[in-house]
Every structure is written in C-alpha cells, then in structure tokens.
Steps between C-alpha positions, in 0.01 A plus 500: 500500500749232386248216498521227240444130449552229243192334350486187285190341351488165322246482217404170337255499205379852582444440873713616790587186698768622742638824638779624721548840659846545651599777736880518456539738793287299746630178346166320493282350227126494444420191293174381344407212272166429334301276735773490766442821697742780576785504749774726624850363541649719774866603498567268793364205299152431636208457261164651592165487320358845418135606481336820384330730751151415613217677324410834656267793431660749261529751787741258673709404196853611424633508147665673210345675203748561222296785355799682347470277190125561461336727248245758610232483634602169667819653642311763699217264592738234639718757678193639676325169569801329652424712807209257565762251618673502838848575367721485194847379421684555176847355470510541122643147507262223395727235656457644850134590453417140399706377797287710735175370353593131479622502859185669636650842581288695249167449326513631144692658214380667181732503199432642157835419342534124451854403407532122543824532702303701758196270534541137389666376820304731730155409371574127518653521851207714619245254355676203659489689831121516464449834325309613194627715212323607181524771240284810547224348285493186718675274249786274598854634484712302250874512430430656160316802645680834511189716533158501662623572849514268798326503836638258760295426815462244780199331335240542223252686725767750613603541136141589407465749787833666417412517130165663577627745767834606350343579161179657645406837351 
C-alpha cells in the first residue's frame, strides 16, 4: 500500500515540545504543541481540534500491534492476544497510525522499534489530544529512547488494561 507521511518533532532540552504530521497526498497537517492541544489543518484551510477516542473495554478497541519486530515469546503472545480487541489495523506507517489515534478513529498502537523520526511528533500530538503513551515498563517515552517498546492508548487506565491483556500468558 503506497501510504506515507512526513513527521517532524521539535525537541528542546531533551523534551518534545511540538510536532507535525503531514499527509502530502491528502494535503492536510496534524499539529501539536506542548500545552496547546492538537489540531488538524484540513486541505481546504479550516483548523479543527482533535481528541483521542473515548475509553472503551478492550473488546471494543481497535488498534495496531507491530509484533513483527518483537522477539519470542512476546511476538506470539501479542499476535494471539490482539484477538481480544474488536479489530486491528496495520498501515506499517506510524504517521497514519498516529493520525488515526489522535483524531479518535482508533484506540491503541504497540511499537517495539522506537526510531525518533517515527514517534516524537506522534507521541506529542497524541498526548496533546488527550492520550497516554508509555514504554512497556510504564516509564515515560523520551526523545533519547530507541528501545523499551511503546504502548499508546486513550488514557492511563486503558494503557494499563491493554498492557495486562495483550501480554497475558
């Protein structure tokens, strides 16, 4: 699928303070700034505030589990346990997956590979849209992190439920 986006994160003193996700095909921009919320600038010029999806039971959540970069036994465990959710999407494009989450059209994503160009803007935009993201161990995601995985959810409680249920043995 020829899906791609352009992501830019601004880091000041080790903290992501702004992010942009641009869809060059759809010609719109998802923009977030620390403390200022997240917005989408549509191709026709209007600006709209975005919010993450409302919290839901795991059986009603939609999301993506990028288990192909996981080592065993987590790869098999996550691949099997993602069936506890309502449905899955996997664009293999962090720009569009973060766009779905920040605009309330999906609930969660799980990433093991943490390249900053894939996550700085998305995590900040998602947080400013009301969401919660943390590494698999529950610690905060920082621009310097390239490991430790990342679970992105609508809120802290959903994050905890997803962490428990997706990794359940």
